[in-house]
C-alpha positions as CSV (number, residue, x, y, z in Angstrom):
1,M,0.0,0.0,0.0
2,N,2.8,2.4,1.0
3,T,4.6,1.6,-2.2
4,K,1.6,2.5,-4.3
5,I,1.2,5.8,-2.5
6,S,4.9,6.6,-3.0
7,T,4.6,5.8,-6.7
8,S,1.6,7.9,-7.1
9,L,3.3,10.9,-5.4
10,L,6.3,10.5,-7.5
11,T,4.2,10.5,-10.6
12,L,2.2,13.5,-9.4
13,F,5.5,15.5,-8.7
14,S,6.8,14.5,-12.1
15,L,3.7,15.8,-13.9
16,C,3.9,19.0,-11.9
17,G,7.5,19.5,-12.8
18,I,8.7,18.9,-9.2
19,S,11.8,16.8,-8.7
20,T,12.1,14.5,-5.8
21,N,15.6,13.2,-6.6
22,C,18.9,14.6,-5.7
23,P,21.0,15.8,-8.7
24,S,23.9,13.6,-9.4
25,V,26.5,16.4,-9.0
26,C,25.0,17.4,-5.6
27,T,24.9,15.8,-2.1
28,C,21.6,15.6,-0.4
29,I,21.1,14.7,3.2
30,G,17.6,15.1,4.4
31,N,16.4,18.6,3.6
32,Q,20.0,19.8,3.0
33,T,21.5,20.0,-0.5
34,D,25.1,20.8,-1.2
35,C,25.9,21.7,-4.8
36,S,29.1,23.5,-4.2
37,D,32.4,23.5,-6.2
38,L,30.7,22.6,-9.5
39,N,33.2,24.5,-11.7
40,Q,32.0,22.7,-14.8
41,L,28.6,24.4,-14.6
42,A,28.2,27.9,-16.0
43,S,24.5,28.2,-15.1
44,M,22.5,27.1,-12.1
45,D,19.3,26.4,-14.0
46,S,20.6,23.0,-15.0
47,I,20.5,21.8,-11.4
48,L,17.8,23.9,-9.8
49,N,15.0,22.0,-11.6
50,Q,16.4,18.7,-10.2
51,L,16.4,19.8,-6.6
52,P,14.0,18.2,-4.1
53,Y,10.9,20.4,-3.6
54,N,11.3,20.4,0.2
55,T,14.9,21.6,0.2
56,T,15.5,24.1,3.1
57,F,19.3,24.3,3.1
58,L,21.0,25.0,-0.3
59,T,24.7,25.6,-0.9
60,L,25.8,26.8,-4.3
61,S,29.1,28.2,-3.4
62,T,32.4,28.0,-5.3
63,N,30.9,27.9,-8.7
64,N,31.2,30.1,-11.8
65,F,27.7,31.5,-11.7
66,P,27.8,35.1,-13.1
67,A,24.2,36.1,-12.5
68,V,20.9,35.2,-10.8
69,E,18.0,35.5,-13.1
70,P,14.5,36.7,-12.0
71,G,12.5,34.0,-10.3
72,T,15.4,31.5,-10.2
73,F,14.4,30.2,-6.8
74,S,10.6,30.6,-7.1
75,N,10.0,26.8,-6.9
76,L,11.9,26.6,-3.6
77,S,9.5,28.5,-1.3
78,S,10.5,26.4,1.7
79,L,14.2,27.5,1.5
80,L,15.6,28.8,4.8
81,H,19.3,28.9,4.1
82,L,20.9,29.9,0.8
83,D,24.7,30.1,0.2
84,L,25.9,31.8,-3.1
85,S,29.3,32.7,-1.9
86,R,32.6,32.3,-3.9
87,N,31.0,32.7,-7.3
88,I,31.6,35.4,-9.9
89,L,28.2,37.1,-9.4
90,S,28.2,40.6,-10.9
91,T,24.5,41.0,-11.7
92,L,21.4,40.5,-9.6
93,H,17.9,41.4,-10.6
94,P,15.3,43.0,-8.2
95,S,13.3,39.7,-8.3
96,S,16.2,37.3,-8.0
97,F,15.0,36.2,-4.6
98,S,11.3,36.5,-5.1
99,Q,9.0,34.0,-3.4
100,L,11.6,33.3,-0.6
101,N,9.4,34.5,2.2
102,K,10.8,32.0,4.7
103,L,14.5,32.6,3.9
104,D,16.5,33.1,7.1
105,F,20.1,33.2,5.9
106,L,21.6,34.6,2.7
107,D,25.3,34.6,1.8
108,L,26.5,36.6,-1.2
109,S,30.1,37.0,0.0
110,E,33.2,36.8,-2.2
111,N,31.6,37.8,-5.5
112,L,32.0,40.7,-7.9
113,L,29.0,42.7,-7.0
114,V,29.4,46.5,-7.6
115,E,25.9,47.6,-6.9
116,L,22.6,46.1,-5.7
117,P,19.1,46.7,-6.9
118,V,17.1,48.8,-4.5
119,N,14.3,46.3,-4.0
120,L,16.6,43.2,-4.1
121,F,15.7,42.1,-0.5
122,S,12.2,43.6,-0.2
123,E,10.5,40.2,-0.1
124,L,12.9,38.6,2.4
125,R,10.7,39.5,5.5
126,S,12.1,36.6,7.6
127,L,15.8,37.2,6.9
128,T,17.9,37.4,10.1
129,E,21.4,37.3,8.6
130,L,22.8,38.8,5.4
131,V,26.4,38.4,4.3
132,L,27.8,40.8,1.6
133,R,31.4,40.5,2.6
134,D,34.2,40.6,0.0
135,N,32.5,42.3,-2.9
136,R,33.1,45.5,-4.8
137,L,30.3,47.6,-3.4
138,K,31.0,51.3,-3.6
139,E,27.7,52.7,-2.3
140,L,24.3,51.6,-1.0
141,N,20.9,53.0,-1.5
142,P,19.3,54.5,1.6
143,G,16.4,52.0,1.2
144,Q,18.6,49.0,0.4
145,F,17.5,47.0,3.5
146,K,14.0,48.4,3.9
147,G,11.6,45.8,5.1
148,L,14.1,43.5,6.8
149,M,12.5,43.9,10.2
150,E,13.9,40.6,11.5
151,L,17.5,41.2,10.4
152,K,20.0,40.7,13.3
153,R,23.4,40.4,11.6
154,L,24.7,42.4,8.6
155,D,28.2,41.9,7.2
156,L,29.4,44.6,4.8
157,S,33.1,44.1,5.4
158,S,35.8,44.2,2.8
159,N,34.0,46.3,0.2
160,S,34.8,49.8,-1.2
161,L,32.2,51.8,0.7
162,C,33.2,55.4,1.2
163,C,30.1,56.4,3.2
164,L,27.0,55.0,4.8
165,P,23.7,56.6,3.8
166,M,21.8,58.3,6.7
167,Y,18.7,56.2,6.5
168,L,20.3,52.9,5.6
169,L,19.5,51.2,9.0
170,D,16.1,52.7,9.4
171,G,13.6,50.0,10.5
172,L,16.4,47.6,11.6
173,Q,15.5,47.7,15.3
174,N,16.5,44.1,15.8
175,L,20.0,44.5,14.3
176,V,22.6,43.6,17.0
177,W,25.7,42.9,14.9
178,L,27.2,45.1,12.1
179,S,30.6,44.8,10.4
180,L,32.1,47.6,8.3
181,V,35.6,46.3,8.5
182,G,38.0,46.9,5.6
183,N,36.1,49.6,3.7
184,K,37.1,53.1,2.7
185,L,35.2,55.0,5.3
186,R,36.9,58.2,6.4
187,T,34.0,59.5,8.4
188,L,30.7,58.1,9.7
189,Q,27.7,60.0,10.8
190,R,26.2,59.1,14.1
191,T,22.7,59.6,12.7
192,S,23.4,56.7,10.3
193,L,23.8,54.3,13.3
194,E,21.2,55.6,15.8
195,P,18.1,53.9,14.1
196,A,19.6,50.5,15.0
197,T,18.6,50.9,18.7
198,D,19.6,47.3,19.7
199,L,23.0,47.4,18.0
200,Q,25.6,45.9,20.4
201,H,28.5,44.8,18.2
202,I,30.0,47.1,15.6
203,L,33.2,46.4,13.8
204,L,35.0,49.4,12.3
205,E,38.6,48.3,12.0
206,G,40.6,48.7,8.7
207,N,39.2,52.0,7.5
208,P,41.2,55.2,6.8
209,W,39.5,57.2,9.5
210,N,39.9,61.0,9.5
211,C,39.8,61.9,13.2
212,S,38.8,65.5,12.7
213,C,35.9,67.5,14.2
214,K,33.4,65.6,12.1
215,L,34.1,62.4,14.0
216,I,33.3,63.8,17.5
217,P,29.6,62.7,17.3
218,L,30.7,59.2,16.4
219,K,33.2,59.1,19.3
220,H,30.4,60.1,21.7
221,W,28.1,57.4,20.2
222,L,30.8,54.7,20.5
223,E,31.4,55.7,24.2
224,W,27.7,55.4,24.8
225,T,27.6,52.0,23.2
226,L,30.5,50.8,25.4
227,Y,28.8,52.3,28.4
228,R,25.7,50.2,27.7
229,G,27.8,47.0,27.6
230,G,28.3,46.8,23.8
231,H,31.4,45.9,21.8
232,V,33.4,48.2,19.5
233,D,36.6,47.2,17.9
234,S,39.5,49.6,17.3
235,V,39.0,52.8,15.2
236,N,42.6,53.7,14.3
237,C,43.1,57.2,12.8
238,S,44.8,57.7,9.5
239,S,44.7,61.5,9.8
240,P,45.5,64.1,10.9
241,T,49.2,63.4,11.4
242,N,49.2,64.2,15.2
243,L,46.6,61.4,15.7
244,Y,47.9,58.9,13.2
245,G,47.6,55.3,14.5
246,K,45.7,56.3,17.6
247,D,42.5,54.6,18.6
248,L,39.6,57.1,18.5
249,R,38.1,55.4,21.5
250,N,41.1,56.2,23.7
251,I,41.8,59.8,22.5
252,P,40.9,62.3,25.3
253,M,38.4,64.9,24.4
254,E,40.9,67.6,25.2
255,M,42.5,66.8,21.8
256,F,39.3,68.1,20.2
257,R,38.9,71.2,22.3
258,H,39.5,73.4,19.3
259,C,36.4,71.9,17.7
260,Y,33.9,72.8,20.3
261,P,33.0,76.4,19.2
262,L,32.4,75.3,15.6
263,Y,30.7,72.1,16.8
264,L,28.2,73.9,19.0
265,E,27.6,76.5,16.4
266,T,26.7,73.8,13.9
267,R,24.3,72.1,16.3
268,S,22.6,75.4,17.2
269,S,22.1,76.3,13.5
270,S,20.8,72.9,12.7
271,F,18.2,73.1,15.5
272,A,17.2,76.6,14.5
273,E,16.6,75.5,10.9
274,G,14.7,72.4,11.9
275,H,17.2,70.0,10.4
276,P,18.6,66.9,12.1
277,V,22.0,67.5,13.7
278,T,24.8,66.2,11.5
279,A,28.3,65.1,12.6
280,G,30.6,68.1,12.5
281,S,30.5,70.8,9.8
282,P,31.8,71.3,6.3
283,G,35.4,72.0,5.9
284,D,38.3,71.5,8.3
285,C,38.0,72.7,11.9
286,I,39.3,76.2,12.6
287,R,41.4,76.5,15.8
288,Q,39.6,78.6,18.4
289,R,40.4,79.7,21.9
290,Y,40.7,77.1,24.6
291,R,37.5,75.7,26.1
292,P,38.1,73.3,28.9
293,V,34.5,72.5,29.5
294,S,33.3,69.3,27.9
295,V,30.2,69.7,25.7
296,R,28.8,66.5,27.0
297,R,28.8,67.9,30.6
298,A,27.8,71.5,29.9
299,A,24.1,70.9,30.6
300,A,24.8,69.0,33.8
301,T,27.2,71.8,34.9
302,V,24.6,74.5,34.2
303,V,22.0,72.6,36.3
304,V,24.3,72.0,39.2
305,A,25.6,75.6,39.1
306,G,22.0,76.8,39.1
307,V,21.1,74.6,42.1
308,V,24.1,75.7,44.1
309,C,23.5,79.4,43.3
310,G,19.9,79.0,44.3
311,V,20.8,77.4,47.6
312,V,23.4,80.2,48.3
313,C,20.9,82.9,47.5
314,V,18.4,81.4,49.9
315,L,21.0,81.1,52.7
316,M,22.0,84.8,52.1
317,V,18.4,85.9,52.3
318,V,17.8,83.9,55.5
319,T,21.1,85.2,57.0
320,A,20.2,88.8,56.2
321,T,16.7,88.5,57.6
322,Y,18.0,86.9,60.8
323,G,20.6,89.8,61.1
324,C,17.9,92.4,60.7
325,I,15.7,90.8,63.3
326,Y,18.6,90.4,65.8
327,A,19.6,94.1,65.3
328,M,16.1,95.3,65.9
329,L,15.8,93.2,69.1
330,A,19.2,94.4,70.4
331,A,18.3,98.1,69.7
332,H,15.0,97.7,71.5
333,E,16.7,96.1,74.5
334,Q,19.4,98.9,74.6
335,Q,16.7,101.6,74.4
336,Q,14.8,100.1,77.4
337,L,18.1,99.8,79.4
338,M,19.0,103.5,78.8
339,H,15.5,104.7,79.7
340,G,15.7,102.8,83.0
341,N,19.1,104.4,83.9
342,S,17.8,107.9,83.2
343,Q,14.9,107.5,85.6
344,Q,17.2,106.4,88.4
345,Q,19.4,109.5,88.1
346,Q,16.6,112.1,88.4
347,P,16.0,113.8,92.1
348,L,13.0,112.7,93.9
349,I,10.2,115.3,94.1
350,V,7.9,115.0,97.1
351,V,4.5,116.0,96.3
352,K,2.9,117.7,99.3
353,E,-0.7,117.4,100.0
354,P,-2.7,120.7,100.0
355,E,-3.9,120.3,103.7
356,Q,-0.3,119.9,104.9
357,D,0.6,123.1,103.1
358,E,-2.2,125.0,104.8
359,K,-1.1,123.8,108.2
360,E,2.5,124.9,107.6
361,D,1.3,128.3,106.5
362,L,-0.9,128.7,109.6
363,V,2.0,127.8,112.0
364,A,4.3,130.3,110.3
365,T,1.7,133.0,110.7
366,I,1.1,132.3,114.4
367,A,4.9,132.4,115.0
368,K,5.2,135.7,113.3
369,E,2.3,137.2,115.4
370,E,3.9,136.0,118.6
371,E,7.2,137.6,117.6
372,A,5.5,140.8,116.8
373,L,3.6,140.8,120.1
374,E,6.9,140.3,122.1
375,C,8.5,143.2,120.2
376,A,5.5,145.5,121.0
377,E,5.7,144.7,124.7
378,W,9.4,145.4,124.9
379,M,8.9,148.8,123.2
380,A,6.0,149.8,125.6
381,F,7.8,148.8,128.8
382,P,11.5,149.2,128.7
383,P,13.6,147.0,130.8
384,E,14.5,149.7,133.3
385,V,10.8,150.3,134.0
386,S,10.0,146.8,134.4
387,V,12.6,146.5,137.1
């Protein structure tokens, strides 16, 4: 019974153009098919039609495939892993990977790719790792990776990239690993990396970095990434000459003190015009007067200084108020003391009652009358006569 069912399925697959056998030049183990190192083949069409319909892992590396035509893998909708490395691919069409909605891994490393179609990866919604290492890519479109919401690892190392578009990583919130090793990057805008909010590992070694004022925002971003527990490899400067060979991560901010006036001016003008703040400003930095204060700590310094000044002002007001109150109390106490002393020094004035005054006047009058009477008697009877 089982034999009849198997025979029927094989017949059905054959009628539908679906192969269930492994190509003779490939190695098939379960759902994994290895068709690597087939140098005698100049086109992959000769073997793709023979692949098992349920293939999930497909390796086509180390071949001489120059291109991937539109819809080449449309019959392999179950594909999860696709390796096209070590070929001579120079041409890819926007629909080269159409219908691969389940694809999780794509390796296009060690090929001859100079540019990529804008919508090349637009249908790879489940892709978590993309390898574009060792190609000849000179630039990328800002929307190159648009729609890759699940992408976690992106390898762009060993290419010829001179810059990274500002919006290249927009929408890649799950990206945790990024390699830009061995490109031609002289500068890199911080705003190009900030959209990847979960980025924890970034590899930047092997680029001719120009450690001028334009690289200050990147230095701050790298320091912030390290502070959060992320990993950043060495960023060795190629210019200017006084910083040649030094690692940007370890250069003290005092070496960039001449950049602060121009850097702050650029930030202020960008905010005023409503544009996003870019890294540095056009042209080389102009040496300005020394500014020891770090731009990163300026806001905190202003806040702390304001708090301290406020506390000092409050203490001064309280002290002044206390001094005034104390002076008023002391003056009042001194005034009372002086008033008490003046009262003690004045002579006592005895207030006589009116009746007592009348008695004294009456006694004096009687005394005077008695004296006058004695005098009159002496004059009327002289002493001789009285004897």
